[in-house]
C-alpha positions, 0 to 999 in steps of 0.5 A, spaced: 499 500 499 502 506 498 504 510 504 509 516 506 511 513 513 516 507 515 510 502 516 504 500 512 499 503 517 497 508 515 496 507 508 494 512 503 487 511 500 487 508 492 489 514 488 491 516 480 494 523 482 496 526 488 499 533 490 502 534 497 503 540 500 505 543 507 511 542 511 511 535 510 517 531 513 523 530 508 523 523 508 516 522 505 517 522 498 523 517 500 518 512 503 512 513 498 517 511 493 519 504 497 512 503 498 511 501 491 509 493 490 514 488 489 517 488 482 514 495 480 518 501 479 518 508 481 521 514 479 523 520 483 525 527 479 528 532 484 529 540 483 536 539 487 540 533 489 544 537 495 537 540 498 534 533 498 540 530 501 541 535 506 534 535 508 534 528 509 541 528 513 538 534 517 532 530 519 534 523 521 529 518 519 530 513 525 527 508 520 531 510 514 538 510 518 537 503 521 534 499 515 537 502 508 541 498 504 539 492 508 534 486 506 527 488 503 529 495 503 535 494 499 531 490 494 525 496 494 531 501 493 533 498 487 527 499 483 527 506 485 530 511 479 532 518 482 534 524 477 536 531 479 534 536 473 537 543 474 532 547 470 525 547 468 528 546 461 532 540 463 526 537 466 522 537 460 527 534 455 528 529 461 521 527 461 520 527 453 526 522 453 524 517 457 523 510 454 523 503 455 528 498 452 525 494 446 530 490 442 526 491 436 525 499 437 529 502 431 529 509 434 536 511 438 535 511 445 539 515 451 542 510 455 541 515 461 533 516 459 532 508 458 528 504 463 527 497 464 520 498 465 514 503 465 514 506 472 508 505 476 509 511 480 512 518 478 514 523 484 516 530 482 519 533 488 519 541 489 517 544 482 516 550 485 524 551 487 525 552 479 521 559 480 522 561 487 528 565 490 533 560 493 531 559 500 499 480 473 501 481 465 497 487 465 500 494 465 499 498 471 497 505 470 502 510 472 500 514 479 503 521 479 505 525 486 508 532 486 511 534 493 512 541 494 513 545 501 512 552 498 507 551 493 502 555 497 507 561 496 508 560 489 505 566 485 505 566 477 501 570 471 495 565 469 493 566 462 486 566 461 481 565 455 481 572 451 474 576 452 471 577 444 467 583 444 460 581 442 457 587 438 464 590 435 467 593 441 474 594 442 478 589 446 481 592 452 489 591 451 491 595 458 489 589 462 496 587 466 497 580 468 497 579 475 501 574 479 496 569 482 496 563 487 499 557 483 496 552 488 489 554 487 490 552 479 494 546 480 489 543 485 484 542 479 489 537 476 490 532 481 484 527 484 487 528 492 490 534 495 494 532 501 496 538 506 501 537 511 501 541 518 507 540 522 509 543 529 514 542 533 512 535 536 505 534 533 503 533 526 498 532 522 496 530 514 489 532 512 487 528 505 482 531 501 479 528 495 477 534 489 469 534 489 468 531 495 465 534 502 470 536 507 467 532 512 470 526 508 477 528 509 482 523 512 486 526 517 492 523 520 495 525 527 502 523 529 508 526 533 515 526 531 520 524 537 527 525 537 530 519 540 537 517 542 543 519 537 543 514 532 550 510 530 549 512 522 549 520 524 550 525 530 544 528 530 538 525 535 534 520 530 527 522 529 521 516 530 514 516 528 509 516 534 502 515 533 
């Protein structure tokens, strides 16, 4: 089952697309990728390699520190491919270059963008960082997840359908494009919206299905507790208490 935490419970409801916003814990995208079914592949595209590594080291997820590189975790991580396109243009080129290998395919393939199989999960990580200042044999449908902790801060000009004069009047060309909230527009393209609210200790995640009543929202609550220093890092390791 898809999840954003070390354990299988709580697990996410069935989804085709999900946008995650708010101050989610840094290891959430990693747990999401590791939760794909055995034999399935996950792709993680992050806007900045060093920022991702730095946030994971700073957070010190106790489960990842203990289990990474061993047993089933090693098998799961081998099915996760991570790419770090440095600019929006690189991201577009990379997405258009992805192919699966077919011996009969006459089209030359880019070795770095050639995948062994079609991924069942695509995770985009921190897209707003590109624009904000630096601070069975049937194929399984691909699911799509966007993680972005600064989405609520991002404002860009949003193009609207031009108004055509009905009675021959002149069109007003003086209207300037005003930056508008991207989150409001982006939510319309996702089936589910997950919003994190993390305090010093108490945390919550609200999952809202688009078009449904807020009374049916799913809310998870937990605490992130610093435990004793782990052998793999000098900082206190974080555990999840439900």
